[in-house]
C-alpha positions in Angstrom: 0.0 0.0 0.0 1.6 3.3 -1.1 0.4 6.9 -1.1 -0.2 8.5 -4.5 1.4 11.7 -5.5 -0.4 14.8 -6.7 0.2 16.3 -10.0 2.6 18.9 -8.6 4.7 16.0 -7.2 3.7 16.6 -3.6 2.7 13.6 -1.5 -0.8 13.3 -0.2 0.9 13.2 3.2 0.2 16.9 3.4 -3.5 16.1 3.4 -3.0 14.6 6.8 -2.8 18.1 8.3 -6.0 19.1 6.6 -9.4 18.9 8.2 -10.3 15.5 6.8 -12.4 12.9 8.4 -10.9 10.4 10.8 -11.4 7.6 8.2 -8.8 9.3 6.0 -6.4 9.5 8.9 -7.0 5.8 9.6 -6.1 4.9 6.1 -2.9 6.8 6.4 -1.7 4.5 9.2 -1.5 1.6 6.7 0.4 3.7 4.2 3.9 5.0 3.7 5.6 7.6 1.6 6.4 6.5 -1.9 9.6 4.6 -2.2 9.6 3.7 1.5 8.8 0.2 2.7 7.8 -0.3 6.3 9.1 -3.4 8.1 5.8 -4.8 9.0 4.9 -4.9 5.3 7.8 -7.2 4.5 7.2 -10.9 4.9 9.3 -12.6 2.1 9.8 -16.3 2.4 13.5 -17.3 2.0 14.5 -20.9 1.6 17.8 -22.0 3.3 20.0 -24.9 2.5 18.1 -27.2 4.8 14.9 -26.7 2.7 13.0 -24.9 5.5 11.5 -21.4 5.0 11.2 -18.7 7.5 10.1 -15.0 7.7 12.8 -12.4 7.4 10.8 -9.7 9.2 11.6 -8.9 12.8 8.7 -6.5 13.4 5.9 -7.7 15.7 3.7 -4.7 15.9 2.8 -2.0 13.5 4.7 1.2 14.0 4.5 4.5 12.2 7.8 6.4 11.9 7.8 9.9 13.4 7.2 12.7 11.1 10.7 14.1 11.5 12.3 10.7 10.5 10.4 10.3 7.3 12.5 11.3 4.4 11.5 12.3 0.9 12.4 9.4 -1.4 14.8 9.9 -4.3 13.5 9.6 -7.8 16.2 7.1 -8.8 15.4 3.4 -8.3 18.9 2.6 -7.0 18.6 4.9 -4.0 15.2 3.5 -3.3 16.5 -0.1 -3.2 19.4 1.0 -0.9 16.9 2.5 1.5 14.8 -0.7 1.4 17.9 -2.8 2.2 18.9 -0.6 5.1 15.4 -1.1 6.6 15.2 -4.8 6.0 18.7 -6.1 6.9 19.5 -6.1 10.6 21.9 -9.1 10.5 25.4 -9.1 11.9 27.9 -8.4 9.1 30.1 -11.2 10.3 27.5 -13.8 9.3 27.5 -12.9 5.6 26.6 -10.4 3.0 23.9 -7.8 3.8 20.4 -8.5 2.6 21.1 -12.1 1.6 20.7 -15.4 3.4 24.1 -16.9 4.2 24.5 -20.7 3.9 26.7 -20.7 7.1 23.7 -19.6 9.2 22.5 -23.2 9.4 25.7 -23.9 11.5 25.6 -20.8 13.6 22.0 -19.4 13.9 19.3 -21.7 12.5 20.4 -25.3 12.8 21.0 -28.0 10.2 18.1 -30.3 9.3 18.5 -31.5 5.7 20.4 -34.6 6.5 20.1 -36.1 3.0 22.6 -33.6 1.7 24.7 -33.7 4.9 27.9 -35.0 3.4 27.9 -32.5 0.5 27.0 -29.6 2.8 29.6 -30.5 5.4 32.4 -30.8 2.8 31.4 -27.4 1.5 31.3 -26.0 5.0 34.8 -27.3 5.7 36.2 -25.2 2.8 34.4 -22.0 3.9 36.3 -19.1 5.3 34.3 -19.0 8.5 35.1 -22.6 9.4 38.8 -22.3 8.7 39.1 -19.0 10.7 37.2 -20.5 13.6 39.3 -23.6 13.5 42.5 -21.6 13.7 41.1 -19.6 16.7 40.2 -22.9 18.4 43.7 -24.3 17.9 45.3 -21.1 19.2 43.0 -21.3 22.3 44.0 -24.9 22.9 47.6 -24.1 22.5 47.4 -21.2 24.8 45.6 -23.2 27.5 48.1 -26.0 27.1 51.3 -24.0 27.4 50.7 -20.7 29.3 49.6 -17.2 29.0 51.3 -14.5 27.0 52.9 -13.0 30.1 54.2 -16.3 31.2 55.7 -16.9 27.8 57.4 -13.5 27.9 58.8 -14.3 31.3 60.0 -17.7 30.1 61.8 -16.1 27.1 63.4 -13.5 29.4 64.6 -16.2 31.8 66.2 -18.1 29.0 68.1 -15.0 27.8 69.3 -14.3 31.3 70.5 -17.8 31.7 72.4 -17.6 28.4 74.0 -14.3 29.4 75.1 -15.9 32.7 76.6 -18.9 31.0 78.5 -16.7 28.6 79.8 -14.6 31.5 80.9 -17.8 33.3 82.9 -18.8 30.2 84.6 -15.5 30.2 85.6 -15.8 33.8 86.9 -19.4 33.2 89.2 -18.1 30.4 90.4 -15.2 32.6 91.1 -17.6 35.5 93.0 -19.9 33.2 95.3 -17.1 31.9 95.8 -16.0 35.5 96.8 -19.4 36.7 99.3 -19.8 33.8 100.7 -16.3 34.5 100.3 -15.3 30.9 99.3 -11.8 29.7 95.8 -11.2 28.6 96.2 -8.4 26.0 97.9 -8.4 22.7 99.8 -5.8 20.7 97.1 -5.8 18.0 93.6 -6.9 18.9 91.9 -5.8 15.7 89.8 -8.3 13.8 92.4 -8.5 11.0 95.2 -9.3 13.4 96.7 -12.8 13.2 97.4 -12.8 17.0 94.9 -10.8 19.1 96.3 -11.8 22.4 96.1 -14.8 24.7 92.6 -14.1 26.1 90.9 -13.4 22.7 92.7 -16.3 21.0 91.6 -18.6 23.8 88.0 -17.5 23.4 88.3 -18.1 19.7 89.6 -21.6 20.4 86.8 -22.4 22.8 84.2 -21.3 20.4 84.9 -24.4 18.2 83.4 -26.7 20.8 81.1 -24.3 22.7 78.0 -23.2 20.8 77.2 -20.4 23.3 80.7 -18.8 22.9 80.3 -19.1 19.2 77.0 -17.4 19.3 78.1 -14.5 21.4 81.8 -14.1 20.6 82.1 -15.2 16.9 78.7 -14.6 15.4 77.9 -11.4 17.3 74.3 -12.2 17.8 74.3 -10.0 20.9 75.2 -6.3 21.1 77.8 -7.0 23.8 80.8 -9.3 24.2 82.5 -8.1 27.5 86.0 -8.7 26.0 87.4 -5.1 26.2 90.1 -4.1 28.6 87.6 -2.3 30.8 85.5 -5.4 31.3 88.5 -7.6 31.7 89.8 -5.5 34.6 86.3 -5.4 36.1 85.9 -9.1 35.9 89.4 -9.7 37.3 88.5 -7.4 40.2 85.3 -9.3 41.0 87.1 -12.7 40.7 89.8 -11.4 43.1 87.2 -10.3 45.7 85.6 -13.8 45.4 89.0 -15.4 46.0 89.6 -13.2 49.1 86.1 -14.2 50.4 87.0 -17.9 50.0 90.3 -17.4 51.8 88.7 -15.5 54.6 86.1 -18.4 55.0 88.9 -20.9 55.3 90.8 -18.8 57.8 87.7 -18.4 59.9 87.3 -22.2 59.9 90.9 -22.5 61.1 90.2 -19.9 63.8 93.9 -18.9 64.2 96.3 -17.7 61.6 99.6 -15.9 60.9 100.4 -13.0 58.6 103.4 -12.6 56.3 104.2 -9.2 54.8 107.0 -7.5 52.9 107.3 -4.1 51.2 108.8 -3.5 47.8 108.7 -1.1 44.8 106.9 -1.7 41.6 108.1 -0.6 38.2 106.7 2.9 38.7 108.7 3.3 41.9 105.6 3.1 44.1 105.9 1.4 47.5 103.6 -1.6 47.8 103.1 -4.2 50.5 102.6 -7.9 49.7 100.4 -9.7 52.2 100.1 -13.5 52.7 97.9 -15.4 55.3 99.2 -18.7 56.7 96.8 -21.2 58.3 96.0 -24.9 58.5 92.9 -26.8 57.5 91.1 -29.7 59.3 93.7 -32.2 58.0 96.5 -30.0 59.4 97.7 -29.1 55.9 99.5 -25.8 55.8 98.2 -23.2 53.4 99.8 -19.9 52.5 97.3 -17.8 50.5 98.4 -14.6 48.8 95.9 -11.8 49.5 97.2 -9.0 47.3 99.4 -6.0 46.7 98.5 -2.8 48.6 100.1 0.5 47.9 101.6 2.3 50.9 101.9 6.1 51.0 104.9 5.8 53.4 107.1 3.0 54.8 107.1 4.0 58.5 105.9 1.5 61.1 102.6 3.2 61.9 101.5 3.4 58.2 102.4 -0.2 57.4 100.7 -1.5 60.6 97.5 0.4 59.8 97.5 -1.0 56.3 97.7 -4.6 57.7 94.9 -3.9 60.1 92.7 -2.5 57.3 93.3 -5.6 55.2 92.2 -7.9 58.1 89.1 -5.7 58.7 88.1 -5.8 55.0 88.3 -9.6 55.2 86.2 -9.7 58.4 89.0 -11.3 60.3 89.5 -10.7 64.0 93.0 -9.5 64.8 92.8 -11.2 68.3 93.1 -14.5 66.5 96.5 -13.6 65.0 99.2 -15.9 66.5 102.3 -14.9 64.4 103.7 -12.2 62.2 106.6 -12.6 59.9 108.5 -9.7 58.3 112.0 -9.0 57.1 114.7 -7.7 59.5 114.3 -4.0 58.6 114.2 -1.5 61.4 110.7 -0.3 60.5 109.4 -3.8 60.8 111.1 -5.4 63.8 111.6 -2.4 66.1 110.6 -2.9 69.7 108.6 0.4 70.1 106.9 2.1 67.3 107.5 -0.4 64.5 105.0 -2.8 62.8 105.5 -5.8 65.1 105.2 -3.7 68.2 102.1 -1.9 67.1 100.4 -5.2 66.1 101.3 -6.8 69.4 99.5 -4.0 71.3 96.2 -5.4 69.9 97.2 -9.1 69.5 99.6 -9.9 72.4 99.9 -13.5 71.2 101.1 -12.6 67.7 104.8 -13.5 68.0 107.2 -11.9 65.6 109.4 -14.1 63.5 112.2 -13.0 61.1 111.5 -14.3 57.6 113.7 -17.4 56.9 113.8 -16.6 53.2 115.1 -13.1 53.9 117.7 -14.5 56.3 118.9 -17.0 53.6 119.2 -14.1 51.1 121.3 -12.0 53.6 123.5 -15.0 54.3 124.2 -15.6 50.5 125.0 -11.9 50.0 127.4 -11.9 52.9 129.1 -15.1 51.7 129.5 -13.8 48.2 131.0 -10.6 49.5 133.5 -12.2 51.8 134.4 -15.5 50.1 135.5 -15.1 46.4 135.2 -18.8 45.6 131.5 -18.8 46.5 131.0 -15.6 44.5 132.6 -17.1 41.4 130.6 -20.3 41.8 127.3 -18.4 41.8 128.5 -16.2 38.9 129.4 -19.3 36.8 126.0 -20.8 37.5 124.3 -17.6 36.5 126.4 -17.1 33.3 125.8 -20.8 32.3 122.1 -20.4 32.7 122.1 -17.2 30.8 124.1 -18.7 28.0 121.7 -21.6 27.7 118.8 -19.2 27.4 120.5 -17.3 24.7 121.3 -20.5 22.8 117.7 -21.5 23.1 116.6 -18.2 21.7 119.1 -18.3 18.8 118.0 -21.9 18.0 114.4 -20.8 17.9 115.2 -18.0 15.6 117.2 -20.2 13.3 114.4 -22.8 13.3 111.9 -20.2 12.3 114.0 -19.0 9.4 114.5 -22.5 8.1 110.8 -23.3 8.3 109.9 -20.1 6.4 112.4 -21.0 3.7 110.9 -24.5 3.4 107.4 -23.0 3.1 108.5 -20.6 0.3 110.3 -23.4 -1.6 107.2 -25.6 -1.3 105.0 -22.9 -2.7 107.2 -22.4 -5.7 
């Protein structure tokens, strides 16, 4: 039922405001502007894949659109059809094209009932986009429930990276400790990537990368933005390793309860006075250990300064000076003096720390005195020294000659 237009193109809707009889107004309720289709007028029967039919309309009662919502229809048929589709289709866009019945509705909204064609319809449904996308989502949900949440996966990945970094750092420390035990230098004259000999430490890391996949990943393939092989990191790692060694020595001394201290001052290559300190103790099996603690620079070599340095070292290692039972130094006056020397100052706080003159220093003084006063002894030691030096020089010359011969053989073989 549609309203007719007047000759001037105006809708008879204007007559509603006129003084017509109620019967005319009653007829208007069943009508709509031209080109507009009300929902309660639409009852098309649409057949689905199961063979059943149903009504597309969703309206249950008659409703007249308000006057301000009624729009004048366009003269073109395309715009009119678009308006009709907008009023008819209220479906979710995810279920299919607008205004059309989607075959997938029988699996999501309606329900399947045409079992004679079940195999054919199911095969077609398995190839549909909706079935494949939902299957992927279901598998992802199962996998997420099986493993863990996203946060747990991120934490797990972070923990794995931290563990790899720690293992690589442990490999660096092992190489540094090996070089330290063998008393070989770490650095090389030329540590560039093009150098044939980059130094003992870097060459050792390169050798270990052949049978260690983690070192190969970090050191050779540069998969990380850090390597920790520069001189700064080497010194820092050596300092940390030294502190750990001191902590281990202090632990053994505490288990022994009593200990002795050995110290001697000397100059380094820069003419700086430094004190070498060694702790002597026994373990549970009564095995004697002499553990070197370190070199400590002394501002002055008087008794008070050296004694304070020794006490500071014991305090830093958390050792009680009351447990000191012996102290061993050389026979210099600043060490063995009875009043304001090192031994006397230490005994003021540790009365049981008996002073002992170093036997090695006594032997050195005896040899010097003998060589000075007995010429035959001096000549004997001189002959031993020169023979040893000559052997070293001969070995060096032999090595140089051997290198020249090997190079000549290589060149001859190449030609």
